[in-house]
C-alpha positions as CSV (number, residue, x, y, z in Angstrom):
1,X,-87.7,-202.9,104.0
2,X,-86.8,-199.6,102.3
3,X,-84.8,-197.4,104.7
4,X,-86.1,-193.9,104.6
5,X,-84.7,-190.7,106.0
6,X,-86.2,-190.0,109.4
7,X,-86.4,-186.5,110.7
8,X,-84.7,-187.4,114.0
9,X,-81.7,-188.5,112.0
10,X,-80.8,-184.9,111.3
11,X,-82.6,-182.6,113.7
12,X,-81.2,-184.2,116.8
13,X,-77.5,-183.7,116.1
14,X,-77.8,-180.7,113.7
15,X,-80.2,-178.4,115.4
16,X,-79.0,-179.1,118.9
17,X,-75.6,-177.7,118.0
18,X,-76.7,-174.1,118.5
19,X,-79.4,-171.9,120.0
20,X,-82.7,-172.5,118.2
21,X,-85.2,-169.9,117.1
22,X,-88.6,-170.9,118.5
23,X,-91.3,-171.5,117.6
24,X,-90.3,-172.6,114.1
25,X,-90.8,-175.2,111.5
26,X,-87.4,-176.4,110.3
27,X,-87.2,-177.9,106.8
28,X,-84.3,-180.0,105.5
29,X,-84.2,-179.3,101.7
30,X,-81.7,-182.0,101.0
31,X,-84.0,-184.6,102.7
32,X,-86.7,-183.6,100.2
33,X,-84.4,-183.9,97.3
34,X,-83.1,-187.3,98.5
35,X,-86.7,-188.6,99.0
36,X,-87.7,-187.6,95.5
37,X,-84.8,-189.6,94.2
38,X,-85.8,-192.6,96.3
39,X,-89.4,-192.5,95.1
40,X,-88.2,-192.4,91.5
41,X,-85.9,-195.4,92.1
42,X,-88.5,-197.4,93.9
43,X,-91.4,-196.9,91.5
44,X,-90.0,-195.9,88.2
45,X,-91.2,-192.9,86.3
46,X,-90.9,-189.3,87.5
47,X,-92.4,-187.5,90.5
48,X,-94.9,-184.6,90.5
49,X,-94.8,-182.3,93.5
50,X,-98.2,-181.9,95.1
51,X,-97.9,-178.3,96.1
52,X,-100.9,-178.5,98.6
53,X,-98.8,-180.9,100.7
54,X,-96.2,-178.2,101.4
55,X,-97.3,-174.8,99.9
56,X,-94.1,-172.9,100.7
57,X,-92.8,-170.6,98.0
58,X,-89.5,-170.4,99.8
59,X,-89.1,-174.2,99.6
60,X,-90.3,-174.6,96.0
61,X,-87.9,-171.9,94.8
62,X,-85.0,-173.7,96.5
63,X,-85.7,-177.0,94.7
64,X,-83.0,-177.9,92.2
65,X,-84.1,-178.1,88.5
66,X,-84.1,-181.9,88.3
67,X,-86.7,-182.0,91.1
68,X,-88.9,-179.4,89.3
69,X,-90.0,-182.1,86.8
70,X,-93.6,-181.1,87.4
71,X,-96.3,-180.2,89.9
72,X,-100.0,-180.5,90.7
73,X,-101.7,-177.5,92.1
74,X,-105.2,-177.1,93.5
75,X,-105.7,-173.4,94.2
76,X,-104.9,-170.0,92.6
77,X,-102.2,-169.3,95.2
78,X,-100.5,-172.7,94.5
79,X,-100.7,-172.1,90.8
80,X,-98.9,-168.9,91.1
81,X,-96.1,-170.6,93.1
82,X,-95.1,-172.7,90.1
83,X,-96.1,-170.4,87.3
84,X,-92.5,-169.8,86.5
85,X,-91.4,-173.4,86.3
86,X,-89.9,-174.5,83.0
87,X,-91.9,-177.7,82.7
88,X,-94.4,-179.3,80.4
89,X,-95.8,-181.2,83.4
90,X,-97.7,-178.5,85.4
91,X,-101.2,-179.8,86.2
92,X,-104.2,-178.1,87.9
93,X,-106.7,-180.2,89.7
94,X,-109.7,-178.2,91.0
95,X,-112.9,-180.1,91.9
96,X,-114.7,-176.7,92.2
97,X,-113.5,-174.9,89.1
98,X,-114.8,-171.4,88.8
99,X,-114.7,-169.2,85.7
100,X,-112.0,-167.0,87.4
101,X,-109.8,-170.0,88.2
102,X,-110.3,-171.4,84.7
103,X,-109.1,-168.1,83.2
104,X,-106.1,-168.3,85.5
105,X,-105.3,-171.8,84.3
106,X,-105.5,-170.7,80.7
107,X,-103.4,-167.7,81.4
108,X,-100.4,-169.6,82.7
109,X,-100.7,-172.5,80.2
110,X,-101.0,-175.3,82.7
111,X,-102.9,-178.6,82.0
112,X,-106.3,-179.1,83.5
113,X,-107.2,-182.4,85.2
114,X,-110.9,-182.6,84.3
115,X,-113.2,-183.9,87.1
116,X,-116.5,-183.8,85.2
117,X,-118.0,-183.1,81.7
118,X,-119.3,-179.8,83.2
119,X,-115.8,-178.6,83.6
120,X,-115.2,-179.0,79.9
121,X,-118.4,-177.0,79.2
122,X,-117.2,-174.3,81.6
123,X,-113.7,-174.2,79.9
124,X,-115.2,-173.8,76.5
125,X,-117.4,-170.9,77.7
126,X,-114.4,-168.8,79.0
127,X,-111.5,-169.8,76.8
128,X,-112.1,-167.1,74.2
129,X,-108.9,-166.9,72.0
130,X,-106.7,-168.5,74.6
131,X,-104.8,-171.7,73.8
132,X,-106.1,-174.7,75.7
133,X,-103.5,-177.2,76.7
134,X,-104.3,-180.9,76.3
135,X,-106.5,-182.1,79.0
136,X,-106.1,-185.0,81.5
137,X,-109.1,-186.9,82.8
138,X,-109.5,-187.8,86.5
139,X,-110.1,-191.5,87.1
140,X,-112.0,-192.8,90.2
141,X,-109.8,-195.5,91.9
142,X,-112.6,-198.1,91.7
143,X,-112.3,-198.2,87.9
144,X,-108.9,-199.8,88.1
145,X,-108.8,-201.1,91.6
146,X,-112.0,-203.0,92.4
147,X,-113.4,-202.1,95.8
148,X,-111.3,-198.9,96.1
149,X,-113.1,-195.8,97.5
150,X,-112.7,-192.1,97.2
151,X,-114.8,-189.0,96.4
152,X,-112.7,-187.7,93.5
153,X,-112.4,-189.0,89.9
154,X,-114.9,-190.0,87.3
155,X,-116.6,-193.4,86.9
156,X,-116.5,-194.9,83.4
157,X,-119.8,-193.5,82.1
158,X,-119.0,-190.0,83.2
159,X,-115.5,-190.2,81.9
160,X,-116.7,-191.3,78.5
161,X,-119.1,-188.4,78.5
162,X,-116.2,-186.1,79.2
163,X,-114.3,-187.7,76.2
164,X,-117.3,-187.0,74.0
165,X,-117.5,-183.4,75.1
166,X,-113.8,-182.8,74.4
167,X,-114.1,-184.3,70.9
168,X,-117.2,-182.2,70.2
169,X,-115.3,-179.0,71.1
170,X,-112.1,-180.0,69.4
171,X,-110.1,-180.3,72.7
172,X,-107.2,-182.7,73.0
173,X,-107.1,-185.4,75.7
174,X,-103.5,-186.2,76.6
175,X,-103.9,-188.8,79.3
176,X,-105.4,-189.9,82.6
177,X,-104.9,-189.1,86.3
178,X,-105.7,-191.6,89.0
179,X,-107.3,-189.9,92.0
180,X,-105.7,-192.2,94.5
181,X,-103.8,-191.9,97.8
182,X,-103.0,-194.9,99.9
183,X,-100.6,-197.4,101.2
184,X,-98.5,-199.3,98.7
185,X,-99.6,-202.8,97.7
186,X,-97.7,-204.5,94.9
187,X,-100.6,-206.4,93.4
188,X,-103.1,-203.5,93.6
189,X,-100.5,-201.1,92.1
190,X,-99.9,-203.4,89.2
191,X,-103.6,-203.9,88.7
192,X,-104.1,-200.1,88.8
193,X,-101.4,-199.6,86.1
194,X,-102.8,-202.3,83.9
195,X,-106.3,-200.8,84.3
196,X,-105.1,-197.3,83.5
197,X,-103.3,-198.5,80.3
198,X,-106.5,-200.3,79.2
199,X,-108.6,-197.3,79.9
200,X,-106.2,-195.0,78.0
201,X,-106.6,-197.4,75.0
202,X,-110.4,-197.0,75.2
203,X,-110.0,-193.2,75.3
204,X,-107.6,-193.3,72.3
205,X,-110.3,-195.2,70.3
206,X,-112.7,-192.4,70.9
207,X,-110.4,-189.6,70.2
208,X,-108.2,-191.0,67.5
209,X,-105.0,-189.9,69.2
210,X,-102.6,-191.1,71.8
211,X,-103.4,-190.6,75.5
212,X,-99.9,-191.3,76.6
213,X,-99.6,-189.5,80.0
214,X,-100.5,-191.4,83.1
215,X,-100.5,-189.9,86.6
216,X,-100.7,-192.9,89.0
217,X,-101.6,-191.0,92.2
218,X,-99.6,-191.3,95.4
219,X,-98.4,-194.3,97.4
220,X,-98.1,-192.4,100.7
221,X,-96.0,-195.0,102.6
222,X,-93.7,-195.9,99.7
223,X,-90.5,-194.8,101.5
224,X,-91.1,-197.2,104.4
225,X,-93.2,-200.0,102.9
226,X,-92.1,-203.6,103.6
227,X,-93.3,-204.7,100.2
228,X,-90.9,-205.3,97.3
229,X,-91.5,-202.6,94.6
230,X,-89.5,-204.4,91.9
231,X,-92.5,-206.3,90.3
232,X,-94.4,-203.0,90.0
233,X,-91.3,-201.2,88.6
234,X,-90.8,-203.9,86.0
235,X,-94.4,-203.3,84.8
236,X,-93.7,-199.6,84.6
237,X,-90.6,-200.1,82.6
238,X,-92.3,-202.5,80.2
239,X,-94.8,-199.8,79.1
240,X,-95.1,-198.3,75.7
241,X,-92.1,-196.3,74.5
242,X,-94.1,-193.1,74.3
243,X,-95.7,-193.4,77.7
244,X,-95.0,-190.6,80.2
245,X,-95.8,-192.1,83.6
246,X,-95.6,-190.1,86.8
247,X,-96.3,-190.6,90.5
248,X,-97.4,-187.9,92.9
249,X,-95.2,-186.9,95.8
250,X,-97.0,-185.2,98.7
251,X,-97.0,-186.7,102.2
252,X,-94.5,-189.3,101.0
253,X,-92.0,-186.6,100.0
254,X,-92.4,-183.8,102.5
255,X,-93.5,-185.4,105.8
256,X,-90.1,-186.5,107.2
257,X,-88.3,-183.3,106.1
258,X,-90.1,-181.0,108.5
259,X,-89.8,-180.6,112.3
260,X,-91.6,-178.2,114.6
261,X,-89.4,-176.9,117.4
262,X,-91.0,-175.1,120.3
263,X,-89.7,-173.8,123.7
264,X,-91.2,-174.4,127.1
265,X,-92.2,-171.1,128.7
266,X,-94.0,-172.3,131.8
267,X,-94.5,-175.5,133.9
268,X,-97.3,-175.9,136.4
269,X,-98.4,-178.9,138.5
270,X,-101.7,-180.6,137.6
271,X,-103.9,-183.3,138.9
272,X,-102.8,-185.7,136.1
273,X,-99.2,-184.5,136.1
274,X,-97.3,-181.4,135.1
275,X,-98.6,-179.1,132.3
276,X,-95.9,-177.4,130.2
277,X,-96.9,-174.4,128.1
278,X,-94.9,-174.0,124.9
279,X,-94.4,-170.9,122.7
280,X,-96.0,-172.5,119.6
281,X,-99.4,-171.3,118.6
282,X,-101.5,-174.3,117.5
283,X,-105.1,-175.3,117.1
284,X,-106.7,-178.0,119.3
285,X,-106.7,-180.4,116.3
286,X,-102.9,-180.4,116.1
287,X,-101.4,-183.9,115.8
288,X,-97.8,-185.0,115.5
289,X,-97.0,-187.8,113.1
290,X,-98.4,-191.0,114.7
291,X,-95.8,-193.1,113.0
292,X,-93.1,-191.5,115.1
293,X,-92.7,-191.6,118.9
294,X,-94.2,-188.2,119.8
295,X,-92.5,-185.1,121.1
296,X,-88.8,-185.2,122.0
297,X,-87.0,-183.1,124.5
298,X,-83.8,-181.8,122.8
299,X,-82.5,-180.2,126.0
300,X,-82.4,-183.3,128.3
301,X,-82.9,-187.0,128.2
302,X,-83.9,-187.7,131.8
303,X,-87.3,-189.2,132.6
304,X,-89.8,-187.4,134.8
305,X,-91.7,-188.8,137.7
306,X,-95.0,-188.3,135.8
307,X,-96.3,-187.8,132.3
308,X,-96.1,-184.2,131.3
309,X,-98.8,-182.7,129.0
310,X,-97.5,-180.2,126.5
311,X,-99.8,-177.3,125.5
312,X,-99.6,-174.5,123.0
313,X,-99.9,-170.8,123.7
314,X,-103.3,-169.9,122.3
315,X,-106.2,-167.7,123.1
316,X,-108.2,-170.8,124.1
317,X,-106.3,-171.7,127.3
318,X,-103.7,-173.9,125.5
319,X,-104.3,-176.5,122.9
320,X,-102.8,-179.9,123.6
321,X,-99.7,-180.7,121.6
322,X,-99.0,-184.1,123.1
323,X,-97.5,-185.8,126.2
324,X,-94.0,-186.9,127.1
325,X,-92.3,-189.1,129.7
326,X,-89.3,-186.8,129.6
327,X,-88.5,-184.4,132.5
328,X,-89.5,-180.9,131.3
329,X,-88.2,-177.6,132.6
330,X,-88.7,-174.0,131.5
331,X,-86.5,-173.2,128.6
332,X,-86.4,-176.8,127.2
333,X,-86.7,-177.2,123.4
334,X,-89.3,-179.7,122.3
335,X,-89.2,-181.2,118.8
336,X,-92.2,-182.7,116.9
337,X,-91.1,-184.9,114.0
338,X,-92.8,-185.7,110.7
339,X,-94.6,-182.3,110.2
340,X,-93.2,-181.4,106.8
341,X,-96.4,-182.2,105.0
342,X,-99.8,-180.5,105.6
343,X,-97.9,-178.8,108.4
344,X,-100.1,-175.7,109.1
345,X,-101.5,-176.8,112.4
346,X,-101.6,-173.3,113.8
347,X,-104.4,-170.8,113.7
348,X,-103.6,-167.5,111.8
349,X,-106.4,-165.7,113.7
350,X,-104.3,-165.6,116.9
351,X,-101.8,-163.4,115.1
352,X,-104.3,-160.6,115.5
353,X,-104.2,-161.2,119.3
354,X,-100.5,-160.6,119.6
355,X,-99.4,-164.2,119.6
356,X,-96.2,-165.4,117.8
357,X,-96.7,-167.7,114.8
358,X,-94.0,-170.3,114.1
359,X,-91.4,-169.2,111.7
360,X,-90.5,-171.2,108.6
361,X,-86.7,-171.9,108.4
362,X,-84.7,-174.0,106.0
363,X,-81.7,-175.8,107.5
364,X,-78.4,-176.1,105.7
365,X,-76.7,-179.0,107.3
366,X,-73.3,-178.3,105.8
367,X,-73.3,-174.7,106.9
368,X,-75.0,-175.6,110.2
369,X,-77.3,-172.7,109.7
370,X,-81.0,-172.0,109.2
């Protein structure tokens, strides 16, 4: 099994050494850098950052240059976050592409991942004199992994229609992007790669030029899968010499590197056990990472006599954060692991009601500071 960095490996001994600011999301930048390197080593190829998984300008600007190999964005705001990156691998994937967003993509010179022939038509209508970077075509997972589902990506007939439109308008197709997220399976991963290469060959026959870029989607559990990745990596390394193969890093990269820390501000008895109100502002749909063990009390390790329900401070009488067997007292600091990706489980509306939103802090383990 691949041993991955777990948030509790650093937050427990590092953050507990000093008074914590709460409520706050703490991010360990070095953990992100290390996990990017692990994904590269396990799968081969390079890693594209999925900005939607952790859309923090403060974090992206701190990434060292080697980790800025490339990025995938899916909104105008995300596009602006990486507009200054010195990379030839900045991709934009927008299922609902408007003329305004199309102009923005053309303006920054990023590569569009095309989801339909209609997007090519829209691109041609607004391009004017702007340079259009070579296009990528979005591939539905079922084309290369029989039985796979998903609502993004083109099926074969639609994809070939997009190829025909691009050729008609003199646009270059540079490669394919697999619209896939899922758990790693060696046989399916190899089948997907073989299928993408075969599909790229078909596209090349239609366009008369190489479609040498392949984006293979994201294997979300790659850092803790029990499967051996060596057979897949061997197939990656045996590819054509001019092939540029990348994998997406979203949940797999950012999840373990973020921890929400909140402080208990009140404890009251309840019919089903104590209810502890914390200073974090969250929605009712907040969920900690189910792969970990739930909330941890950083202030004490004694067990309580009953299960304590942890709630957030909201305008709706406290949204449930989770439950704990730990004894909980006012002032205790509670940590929720695995919240580095898609972390925004709080409601911005409550800021207008005088509530305190969690801060976003980046932890420097060597300096013991955030």
